[in-house]
N, C-alpha and C positions, 0 to 999 in steps of 0.2 A: 839619091832619093830612094832607089830601090832597096838598098841595104837598110836604111833607116826604117822604111815601111816594114820590112821583114822582121826587124828587131821588135817593133811595136806589136806586130801580130804575134810574135813568139811570146812576148811578155803578157799579152792578154790571154794567150792560151794556157799559160802556167796557172795551176790552181792556187787560189789565195791561201796564205798560211792559216792553219786552223787556230782559232782562238782557244786559249787555255780555259778550260772549264773548271770551275771550282768543284771539287769532289764533295760527295755527301759527308765525308768525315769532318771537314771543316765546319759545315753547318751543324752537324751533330755536336761538335765540341762547343760551339757557341751556345747552343740550346742547353747543353749540360751546365755550362757556366752560369747561364741565367737561372736555371732551376736550383743550382747549388748556392747561389749568392746569398739568399736569405739565411740558409743554414750557416754558411760561413761567417756572415756578420754576427749572427746570434752566438755562434760558438766562440768567436773572438771576443765578444763583449762580456759574456758570462763565464767563460772558462779560461781562455788564453790570457786575456788582459789581467784578471785577478792573480793568476799564477806569476805573470811577469812583474806585477806590482809587489807581490809578496817577496819575490826574489830581490827586487830592488830595495825594499824596506829592510830586509834582513842584513844588508851590507852596511847599514848605518846604525848609529847610536846617538843618544842625546846626553850631552855632558852638562851638568849643573855645577855651579860654584858651591863650595862648602857652606857658605853663609846664606846662600839663596838670594843674594842681592842682585846678581846679574841674571840676564835672560838666558834660558837654556840654549845651548849651541848644538846643532846637528852636525856630526862629524862622521867621516868614513871609518868604519870599524873592520872592514875586510871579513875575515873568518872569525872574528872575536865572538859574535853571537852564537855561531855554530859550536865553537869550542866550549862556550859556556853551557850550551844545551847538552852537549855530549858528556859533560862532567857534572851536571846538576844531578844530585842524588835523588831529588824528588821526581824529576823527569825520568831518570833511569828506572826508578822503582815503579813508576806508572807504566813504562814500556814492558817491564817484566811482568807486571800484573795482568796487562791485557794479553800478553803472549801466553801466560798460564791459562787465562780465561779462554782464549781461542783453542788451545790444545785440548781442552776438555769439552767445551761447549759446542764447538763446530762439529766434531765427529758425532756427538750425541744427537744434535739437531738434524744433521744430514742422515744419520741412521734411522731416526724416527720418520723423517720425510720419505725416505726410500721404502720403509716398511709400510707406511700408509698408502703410498702409491702402488705398491705391489698388491696390497689387499684390495684396493679399489679396481685394479686391473684384472683381478681374478674372475674367471668365468662364472663362479658361483656367488659373486658379490651382489647384494641387493641394495636398493635405494642409493645408487651411486651418486645421483645428483644431490640428494640430501646431504650425504656425508662429505661430498666435495665442498659444498657450501659451508657445512659445519666446521670442517677443518680449516677452511680459508678465512672464516669470519674473524678470528683474532687478528689477522693481518690488517683488516679493514679498520681496526681501532687504532687511533694515533698512539705512537710509542709513549708519549708523555702521559696520556690518559691511562694506558695499560699499566705503566709504572705506578701511578697514583692508586689504582685499584689494588694492585698487588701490595703496595706499601701498607695499606690499611689491613690487609690480611697478615702482614708480618708484624704489625704492632702488637706487643704482648697484651695490652689492655683490650684489644678488639679481636685478636686472631684466634679462631677456633683451632688452627694448626698448632699454635703455641700451647693451648690448653690440652691438646691431645698428645703431643710429643714432648712438651717441656723444653723444646729447642728454641734458643734465641736466634731468630733468623737475621737479626740486625747487628749481631756482634761482629767484632773485627775479623773473626775467623770464618764467619758464615755469610757476611753481606755480599761477598763477591759471587758466591754460588746462588744466593737469592736473586742477584741481578741476572745471573746466567739463566735462571728459571724463567724470568720475565722475558728475556730475549728469545729463548727457545719457544715459549708459548706464543710469542708474537709472530715468529718467522718460520716455524715449521710448516704451516699451511701453505705459505708462499712457495717454499722450496718443493713441497709435495706437488703443487700444481705444475711446476716446471718439469719435474721428473715424470709425472703422470702424462703430461703432454708428449714427452719423448716416447713413453711406452705405447701410446696410442698410434704413433707413427710406425711402429714395428709391424711388418707384415704378419698376419695371423697364420699364414702358411708355415712359417717357421715353428710355431708352437705345435701345429698339427703334425708336422714331420717329426718333431722331438717326441710327441706323445705316441706316434706310431712306432718309434724305436724303443718304446718302453720307459721313457722318462716320466717321472711323476711331477706333480706341481712344484715341489720344492727344488727338484733338480732343474726343471725348466727355468725357474726363477734365478738360480745360481749360475747356470751354465749358458743361458740364452738371454734372459731379460736384462740382468745387471750388466753383462759386458756390452750389450747394445746401447744402453743408456749411459755409458761412461762419460761421453761428452757433456751430457746434462749434469752429471755429478761434478765434473770438473768446473763447469760454469757456476753452479751454485756454491761450490767450494771457494772460488775466487771472490764471488759476491760476499760470502760470509767472512773471509779474511779482511776484505776492505771494511766491512761493517764493524768487525771486532776492533780494528785499530782506530776507528773513528768513534768508539763508544763514548757517549756523552749524555744522552737524555736520561737513561735509566739511573746511572749513579748520581746524576745531579738531583733527581727527585728523591733518591734515597738520602742524600746529604741533608735534606730539609728535616728529616725525622731521626737521624742517627749521627753521632759523632764519629762513627767508624769510617765514614767516607769523608775525606778531606777535600780541600779545594783543588788539589793537584792529584787526585786519585787516578786519573787516566791522562795520557798525553794531551788529548783534546781539552780536557778540563784545565790542565796546566797552561796551555796556550791561552785559553779564555781568561784565566785568572791573571796571567801576565799582561794581557791587553787591557782588560776592563777593570781588573782589580788593582794592579800596580801601575797601569798607564804606560807600560813599556811595550809599545807596539812593535818595535824592531825585534826585540827578543821573542815576542810571540810569533812574528813572521818566521823567524829562524826555526822555532819549534815546529811550526806547521810545515815548513819545507822538509825538515828531517823526517817528520812523520809521513809525508807524502812519498819521499824516497824509500823509506822502509816498506811502505805499502806496495810500491812498485816492485821492489826486489823480492818480497815474499810472494807476491802474486805471480811473478815470472817464474820463480822456483817451483811453485805449485803447478803452474801450467806445464813446465818442463817435465816434472815428475809424472803428471797425468798423461802426457804424450808418450813418455818412455815406458809406461806401464801397459801400453796396448799390445 
């Protein structure tokens, strides 16, 4: 009895095992999941699900009998739609057209945006708020409306530009650059605001130090301001590349007033024509997927070049 009593007293004297407490990391993780859940659902619904559906549709095709007496049959096509898109002369011509468009229009637009941002950031600039609003105002106008306004200015029967220069802005050789003018007019102010915001974040002490070393306004802009806003330039460049490959609104409006713009003038227009003009939704999905992959590759290459140029 004495031994049993001693064992009981010893067991009571032992400290109770500490309960495992849940750390704050697990609670934070659950809170983060709760906060991110609405975004995740919305992202899946409007972005991931359509991409998956387009990939699924691009792998099939619809076969119809020659006499049209039998019901269409949906069959697996594999890479057939992609091979068709990569060998379609109209689609390839549209891709080459938008690449030429971007090679000329994007540098011009970003150069103008950078110049306007530098002018507004200058110490001697006046009425900054007014000019920021004036430069940004074209972006507030919807792209279709802007294209319609410029289309009337391009019509030979209405255009004062045509009467002054004698140039047909809607001819096959000029309509691409007329479209580039509309895009540049609409988006330069937006890109200017992005670059100007990056300039405002640069410490003013750097400018004062460069001025004390004898640097003028031009040298400060070239050696201090532009290198420091390179990330903003890369960002606007990526946005411009994406927008160029998705060019649709402006040439579609131009197509209503000139025969120089065909239904497959750009890859996005070709996909639209295949889906809603010819009713070939599977082929349209394949064009869209190829266009998306091309956009990703070019954007990645531009980002890589932008990082390596630092």
